[in-house]
N, C-alpha and C positions, 0 to 999 in steps of 0.2 A: 488322801485329798478326794473331794467329792464334789462337782461342780453341778446341781442341777439345772432345769432348762431355762430358769428365771435367773440364773448368774449367781445364786447363792452357793457361797465356798464353805466345805464342811470338811473338818478333819477330827477324824475318830467319832463321828457323829456328833459332834459340837460346832456348832455355827461361827464362823470367824471373821465374815465379809461377804461381802456382795461385788460382782464386778460392775462398774458404772456402763452402760449401755448408751450412748447417746447418738444423736441424729445431727450432722451438721448441715444446717440451711445452705439453699443452693445461693450460690455466689459468694462463700464463704470457704477459706481455704485454710489448709494445715502447712505448717512450714517445718523444715527439719530442722533440729536444734542440734543434734549430735549424732553418733552412731545410730543409735537406738531410740532416740527421743523425739517427740513430736510435738508442735505445740497445736494448740485448738483454739477457735474462737472465746471469747469470754462467757456467752452464755449459748452453750450448745442445749438442744432439744432432746430430752429423754426418749429414747426410740420406744416407740409403741408395736407391739406385734412381732418384737423380734424374741427368738428363741436361741438357747445355746445348746450346743450337743458336745458333749465332753467327748474325747477320744477319735474324733471325727480330723480327717485329713484333709486338707484343701489339696485341689486338683491345681497342676500346674499351669500357669499361665504364659508357657513358650510353647513351641513347635521345635522341636530338636532338630527334624531336617531343615526344615527352613532356615535355621538360625545357622546350622552347619555350612548351608549353601553362602549363607552370608558372610560366615567367616572366611568362607573359602576366596569369596570375590574380593573381601578386604584384604587378605594376604598376597594375592596376586596383584592388586593395585597397587600395595604397598612395596611389592618386589619389582614392579614396574619402575616406580618412581626412584627407589635406590639404584637401580640402573641408568636410569636417566641423570641422576645426580653422579655418578660414577662416570659417565660419559661427558658431562660438562668439565668434571675435574680432570678427566684426561685431557681434554681439548684446552683447558688452560694452561695445563703443564705443557703441553705442546708449544702453545703460543709464548709462554714465557723462555721457554728453550729456543724458539726462532727467534726472539727479539734479541736474545743473548747472544747468537752467533751472528747476526746482522749488526748488532751494537757496538 
């Protein structure tokens, strides 16, 4: 399978289709419909000046170092909340035990 710069798809040198390249206007949005499906506005505009490059890899849009720092921060906050809940649970148990002894 080969896809040329204009988006034409060929298999064994036989044209089998064309990629649809559209531009979504400003103010219009897409909506996620399923795991891999999105809806587009009713009348998207055909993209002009857009080219397709077969075999190219898209650069990641994440910074692993910053994301790891954020993950560590969230993990520590979770552990702190877990300890706070355990402390409240222990205080509640002690209050119940104290009320049984007095009651």
